N, C-alpha and C positions, 0 to 999 in steps of 0.2 A: 385621650382628653371626648368632651360629646361632639357629637358630627349635628353643627347646630350655623344657619346661613353667617355670615360675618354682617351681621346690620345693625342697627340699635336699637331693637326691637329685641336682638338676643341678649345682646350686652346688658340691658336692663333686666333681661329674664333670669340673667345669673346673680345679678344686684339681689334678685329674690330668691337665691339661695344663699347668701350671705356670699360671695363669691364677687373678687374684682380682676374681670379679664379681658385682655388684650387678644389681637390679631398681630401675630406675627409674622412678616414674611417670609415666602419658603424663597423665596431668589434673593434678599439682601441682607436678611434677619432684623429690617427696621420696625416697630412694635408701635400699633397702633391703638390707643384706649382715646375714645369710643372706634371701634372697625370705621373705617372706608372702603369703598365703591375697589381699591386702586392707592395702591402703595405710592407713597407720596416722595421718597426715594427713588425706586430707580421703574414704578409705572405696573409694576406687577398684581396679578390678582388674585393670587397665588397666598393662603392666607393658612396657617394653624392657630387657635386657643392656645395663651399660656395662661397660667393665673399668674395676677400680679403681686409685687409686695403692696401689704396693707400698712406700711408704716413709709416715711416719709419727710419732708419739712418745706416748709413754707419759703419758695422764692418771690412771690410778686403774692400782693394782696391789697385791697381796695374797702373804702365801704360803701354801698351803696344805699341812699338815702331817697332819690327820687326813683322807684321802680316802673318796670312796665304792671299794668293794672294786674294782671297775673299774683306777680309778685309784691305789689302794694301792701296788704298785709302786715306784711314779715318788716318792712324796712324801719328802723334802719339795719343792714344784716350786711355782713363780711362775708367775704369771697375772694379766691385764691389761685392761685397755679401753684400748684406741689408737687415735688419731685421725689417720687419718690425710690427705698431704698434699693430698686434696681435698673436708677433715672429716668424712665419712663415718667413724663411731667402730665398732668390730669389737671381741669381745671374744677375749683367744686366750692361749694358754701363751707365755711367755718364755722362753728357754734361751739357753744359751752366757754366763750370766753370776753372777759372783759375787753372794747376794742381797743382800751390804749394799752394792753398786754403784747398787744399785738407785734410780733417782729420778724426781720426775711432769718431764716432760719432756725424757728421752733420748730422742735419735734409734734408731727400730728400722726394719728391713726386714723382708719378707716371708720365709720360707722354706716349703717342702713336703717332705713327707715320707711314704714307703705304709705306711700300716696293717698291722700284723704281731701284732695280737689273736687269743687262743686259744680265748677267747667266740666267742655268734653274732652281735656286736656288728656293725654295716654296717662293713665292713674298707674304707673310701672312704681315701682320698689326704686327708691334716692338712695344714693351716697352722696356721705359728704364727710366732713374732716373736723376732731376734736385735738387737743393738743394730749401729750399724756408727757 
């Protein structure tokens, strides 16, 4: 796999390539997505990049009606915790679904979109989930 630092910037650089990547701890095998400076399981800072599953299921969700200023124009919107088919859990927006159709267990897949913010916020390609 590519030799990139295990940073949030690298995570989103992979997203710009259409890849959902995680950092696998070389000591205990715990997978972090997005990556962290050290493993929450064993404290190691030795990782390798692995490509994650692009499908999974919703295990928790909420509808945001009052958002931080940066996301105010998107309200209301759904966010959830997705358990990917490989067991990794990842937070993300859930799009292209009526809110009354959202349910725990719905199968979703990851998609990517370019950032178009007007602010100084990092303009990284974003990932989100849609039912399939």
